[in-house]
Each structure stands twice: as C-alpha cells, then as structure tokens.
N, C-alpha and C positions, 0 to 999 in steps of 0.2 A: 713353612719349612718342610721340605720333602722328608718323609720318614724313611727309615732303612728298608722297611718291607715294601713300600711303594717303589722305591728306587730299584730294588732287586727285581720286582715283578716287571717293571718297565723294561729293564735290561733283558729279561727272559723272553718277553713277548714281541719285542721290537723286530727281530729277524722274521718271525712269522707274518706279522702285519706288513712289513716292507715287501715280503714275497708276494702277498696278495695284491698290493698296489702296483708292483712292477709288472706282474703278469696281466693285470687288468689294463694298465695304461701304457705299457711298453716304453716308459720314460723314467730312467733311474733317477736323474737329478730332480725332476718334478715330484716323483714319489717320495724321495728322501726329504725334500723341502716341506711337503705337506705333512709328512709324518712327524717332523721335528716340531711343527706347530701343534699337532695333536698331542705329542708327548709333553710339551710345555703346559698345555691345558690340563692334561691328566695329572701332572705333578702338582698343579695348583688346586684342582678340584678334589682329587682323591685324598689328599692329605687332610682336607677339611671335611669332606662329605663321606669318606669311606670308599673302598674299592668296589666297583660295580660287579654284579654277578658274572657278567660277560666282558672281562676287560679287553680281550682281543676285538670283540665286536664293537665295543665302545670306541676303540682307537680307529678301527677301519671306518666306522660311521663318520667320525669327526674328520678324518683325513679325506674321505670321499667328498664330504660336503665342501671342504676347503679346495679340493681339486676341481670341483664344479665351479666354485667361485673364480679360481685361476683361469679355467677354460672360458668361462663367460667373459672375463675381462679381455682375454686374448682374442676371442672371436668378435667381441664388440669393437676392438681396435681394428679388426679386419672388416667391419660392417657386416657381420654375419650373425646378428643376434637371433635371428629366426631359428638357426640350427640349434642353438643352445636351448631356446625355449621349448624345443620339441623333446628335450631329454626328460624322462620321467623323474618326478620328484623323489628324493631319497626318503624312506620312511622316517618319521620322527623318533621312533624307538628302534635301537639297533637290533637287527635280526640275529638269530643264533649263528655261532660260528659255522655250522654245517651249511647254512644258506649263503655264506660268503665265499665258499670255495676254500676255506682255511683247512688245510690238510696237515697231518702229523709231520710230514717231511718237507714242509714249505721252506724251512731253514736250509735243508740240504739242497733243495732245488735252487734256492737263491745263490748258494755257493757255486753251483755249476753255471748259473746264468751270469754271475759276475766274472767268471773266467772267460771273458768275451774274446772272440778272435781278433777284434780291433786293438787289443791291448797287448803290451809286452807282459812277460811273466811277472816281473816286479810290480808293475802297475795293477795287474789283476789281483795279485795277492794283497796289495795295500788297500784296494777298493773293497775287497771282500772282508778284510779284517774290520774295516769301518762298518760295513753294512750288516754283516752276520755276527761278527765277534763283539760288536758294540764298543770297540776300542777307540780312544781318543786319538787324534793325530799325533800327539806326543808319544803315546804308547806304541803306535805303529812305527814311528821313527825309531824308537828305542830298539824294537825288534829287528829293524833293518840296519842298525848302527849308523844312521844318518841324522843330520840336524832336522829339527821339527819343520823349519821353513822349507827345506828341500822336499819333505814328505807331503806337506800341504800342496806344493806346486804339482807333485806327482799325482796326487789324488784328483786335483782339479783338472789336470790334463787328461786323466783317464776318463772322467765323465765327458769331457769335450770330445774325446776320440770316439767314444761310443755314439755320441750324438751325430758326429760328422760321418761316421762309417755307413749309416743307414742300414746296418745289419740289425735285425730285430733283437731287442733285449729280451729274449725268451728262452725257455728250456730247450737245449739243443737235442738233436737226434741221437740215436744209439752210437753211431760212429764218432760223433763229436764229443759225446760223454767220455768215451775212452781216451780221446786225445786230450781232454782237459783234466783227466784223473790226477796226474802228477801235481798240477797246480792246486787242485782241491785238497790233496793230502798235505801239501806244504802249508796251506792256510790253516787247516785243522791243527797241524803241529805247532804253528805259531800261536794260535788261539790258546791251545793247551798250555804252552810255556808261559804265556802272559798270565793265565789264570793261576798257574801253580807257583810261579816265582815272580809275582807282579811287583812293580814299584807302587808308589802312592801310599795311601794310608794303611792298606791291608797287605801283609806279606803274601798271603794266599787268597786269591779270589776264587772260591770254590765254585761259584756259578759258572764261570768261564771254563774251568777245567772240566766240570761235569758235563757241560754242554758239548765240549769238544769230544768227550768220550761217547756221549749219546749219538752225535752225528757220525762218528767213526764207526760205531756199531751198525748204524743204518747203511753206511757206505760198504761195509763188509757184506751185509746182506744183499746189496746190489751187485757186488763184485766178489763173490765167494771164492773164486779161483785165483785171485790176485794175492800173492804171498806178501807184497809190500804193504798192502792195506791191512792185512792181518798182523804184520810186524809193527805197524803204527799203533794199532789197537793194543798190542801186547806192551809196547813201550809206555803208553799212557797208563795202563792198569798197573804195571810194575812200579812206575814212578809215583802215581797217586796213592798207592798202597802205603807209602811212608808218611802221608800227609799229617795224620794225627800226632805222630811223634816228632814232627819237624818244628813245632812251636811250643814253648814253655807256657804254663798257666799265666805267666806275666806278659806273654806276647812276644818274647824274644826268640830268635831262631836258634835251633839246636843243630850243630854239625852232625853229619852222617855217623861219624865214629862215636859220637856221644849219645845217640838216640837210644831210647828204650825199645828194643826190637819186639817186645811183647805188645807194644802199642800198634805195631804195623798190622795192616789188614791182610791177614793170611789167606782169606778167600780170594781177594783180588790178586794176591801173588800167585796162587794156584791157577787162577784163570789166565793171568798174563803168561805164566810159564807154559801152560798148555798151548796157548796161541803161538808163542815164539817157537816152541819145538815143532808145531805143525807147519809154520811158515818156512822154517829153515829146512825141513825135510823136502818141501816141495820146490823151493828155490824159484828163480835165481835170488841170491842173497843181495839185498840192497841196504842202504844206509839206515833205514828205520829198523830193520832186523838187527843190524849190528849194535845200534844203540840199545835196543831191547835186550839183547844178549848181555850187554854190559850191566844193565839194570838188574837182570835176573841174577847175575853173579853176586851183586851186592845184596839182593834180597834173600838169596839162599844161604848166605854165610851166617852161621849161628852167632858169631861175634865179629866185631870189627877186625880183631887180630886174625881171624880165620879167613878173611877175604882173599880170594885168589888174584892178587895184584898182577902176577905174571901173565895170566890169561887175559886180564882186563887190558893190560898194556898191549898185548898182541892184537886184541880186538880194536883198540884205538889206532894201532898202526894200520890195520886194514881199512878202518873208517877214514882216516886221513888220506890214504892212498886213493880212496874212492871220491872224496869230497873236496880235498884241499882247503878245508875250512880252518881258519886260524884258531877258532874257539876249540875245535877238536884237538889241534896241536897243543893248546894250553892245557886241556884236560889230560892229554897224553903225558905231558911233562910232569904233572902232579902224580899221575899213576906210576910213571917210571921212577919217580923219587921214592915211592914206597918200596920199590924193588932194589934200586941201586943207590939210594941215599939222597938226601935233600940237596947236596952240592951238585949232583948230576942233574936234578930237576931244574935248578937255577941256571945251569949252563944251557939247557934247552930253552928256558924262557928268554935268555939273552939272545938266542938265535931268532926269536920271534919279534924282537924289538924293531926289526926292519920292516915289518908288515904294518902299514898305517891303519889297517882295519882293527888291529888289536892293541897296537902300542898306545900306552896311556889309558887303556880301558880299565874300568873298575875292577874287573875279574883278574886282570894282570897284577894289580896291586894286592888284591886279596891272596892270590897264589904266592906271590913273592913274600908277603908277610908270613904266611903259613910255613913256608920252607925255611925262611930266615929264623923263625922262632924254633923250628925243630933243630936248626944248627946251633942254637944258643946265641945268636946275634940279636940281642934284645933291642939295641938302639935302631938297627935297620928294620926289624920287624915292627917296632913302635911307629916309625916314620911311615912305613907302607900302610899300616892299619889306619893311621890318621888321614892319609891321602885318600884311601878308599872310602872312608867315612864321609869325606867332603864331596865325593863324586856320586854317591847313591841318591836316588830320589825317594827312597823308601825310608820313612822315619824309623820304622822298626829295625831295618837293617842298619841304619846309621847308628842307632843306640847300641846295637850288638857290637859293631866294629869299634865304637868308642870304648865299650867295655873291655874288649880284647886288648885295646891299646893301654887302658888304665892298668890292667893286670901286669904290664911290662914296665910301667914307670917306676923309677927308683923310689924306695921308701922315703 
C-alpha cells in the first residue's frame, strides 16, 4: 500500500523527472509511458524499502533503463540491433541529480514545452495539466467543464498531433516563449484552482497549490515586466492566504463570511496586495489582476460585514465584460445580491440558465441555495443544497452541503 508521504513525493518530483526525459528523448508519449512504469515501481518499492536518498535520480535511472528497453525492441523490429548495442550501459547506481541535467526550473520548462505550436490552446492546457500538474483525466475534465471521456480523447489527440507535426518537443526560443506565455499562465491558474478547491478525498491539495505558486514566482522572475504574470501571482497569494481558516478541525469547509480572519496568513496578504498594486499601476489590466483585486478586497476587510461588495460587484462587471465567462457571471450575481438583496441575485441566476456551460452546474445550485436561504425560503434552499450535494465529487464538500440541508429540515 502506498503511504501518503510516498504518494506526495511522487507527485512533487514527477514534473521534474518528466522534463528530463522529454528533453533527452524528444518524445512526450514515450517519456510519459516509461515514467509511469518507473512511478509504479517506486510506489511498490519505496513503501516497503523506504525512500531513496536521491528519489529524482532513482526515477530517471529506472525510466531511462525502460526507455532503452523500448528502443531496443523498436530497433530490433527494424533489424537495427547493432545501433542499440552501441549505446553505453546505464550505471547500475543512479547518478546524482546534477549529473542528470535535473534543474530547479525543469517543471517550468516542461510547461512551455507542452504549450506546443501543433496544439490548440485547450489541448495544450489539458496536456500540461496532466504532465506538470499531475492531475488525473477526471480532474482536468472538471476544470474544463467537459465529460471525462471527451477530455481523454483530447489528451490523446494532443499527443498524436505533436508526434505527427515533427516539430521538436523542446524548449522554445525567446520569441516563442512570449507567444506561449498566456497558455502557461492559464495552466498555472487551473493547477492552483485544482489544488485549492479540489474534488476527491481532500478539499485542499496543498501540494498542487504551492507548486503553482512556486512556478508562478519563477515565471515572474523570467517576465518581470509582465503585469498579468504579477497579477496571477497576487491572485494565488491572496487566495491561498485564507487556506488555514477554510477548513474546520473536523475537516468541513467554512464559508468565507464565517472564517476566523485571525487565521489568515497576513504576510501572504501583504505580499499579494503589494503585487496587485504594482501590477495595476503598470497595466494594462487583465483578468488575473481583476480577480486579484477582488480577492484583495475580501482579504482587507476586517469583518465580513465590512466587505466592500459594491466595489466587488463593479470589478465582477469589468471581469465579465473582459472574459464572458459564465462562472464570473454566477459570482457577480452573488456579489450583487449582497448589495441589492437576494431576490435580485436570483433573477441574475435565472438569466444564466440559458448558458449550457453553467446550467445545472454544482455551483449554480449552491448559489441558489444560499440566496433562497437568505430570503427565508427554506424548502427551496433545502432542495438546492441536496441537489448540490449529489453533484460534488468531494466527500468533504458533500458532507458540508448535507449539513447545510439538515439545518433547514423541519424539526
């Protein structure tokens, strides 16, 4: 059985090891295949024998040996065994990371490499979420609001497109780096969101959220003049600052207005606020900066009642005008309800029902339940909480929604 510490370590080192294999062999699919075998071997051996001193080197060593086996089989099929036999034997003891070309920013390099010119933007993002974020196909599908089968086909087609394009799967030049920057930021944003508000057994997967912050800090060092990169970092810091107060000791989620603000990370809030102020001074203002500005208003309010909902609603207006994202419209409806009353918010949600991307979505039912409860419509709120609980894949979130429903049931 894989221990939690081994599982967490494997998730952390996978992007770095995959980056080494892709740069060496220029074949994403083959690199991912041999890495999966190495990860399986590690999960079995490390749980029994302990984690090696050089886990990255161990994985690279095993994956390279498997890659050599694959190449030998392929070359044998083509009757070119002599070429394989000429390859030097891999040392039996894994060399140190420094000798493997394993660098601190290999994960970030892999992000740019995955944003391949042969891929559409959605396909590139889906592929990098799998490769760098370590997300399952189901988790990637949830981030895109599409069925899992659709996402599996998209990822498979992405790998095939790279192979057929004959464009090297390698780190792009400076000009191409700039062209791929938007896609890389989108990937980091989705990885952070999946880590901060994940489905599955854990409500918050801190490893993913922290990795997204680390990579975004690296990205800002590479593009210090880009205000949107700085806005993205600010958004992550300001959101992650509330993490400790977001879950009760029993593991149930705590709504923003009920959180103990003393538990918030005020150093992270100060850093995030500094970054968003710097980004918005330099401009131009993009959607990451607008989201960060909204997060800053929440974080700076000493109490829930002191939140500047009027300014937050105005920022959501600007954000929706920029993105036309239905989830932004949903959040704007909730914010507007705090200014104009819950009935006004419900009317805005009614207008969203025509958008198939959000109609019937879990968050729509949660928002309706919240607003109906504020209006005093207990039966309607109860029904929406129950429906939302049936739709979530998070056991923790499901328990919380069931609890909210139970509070509204007649004695």
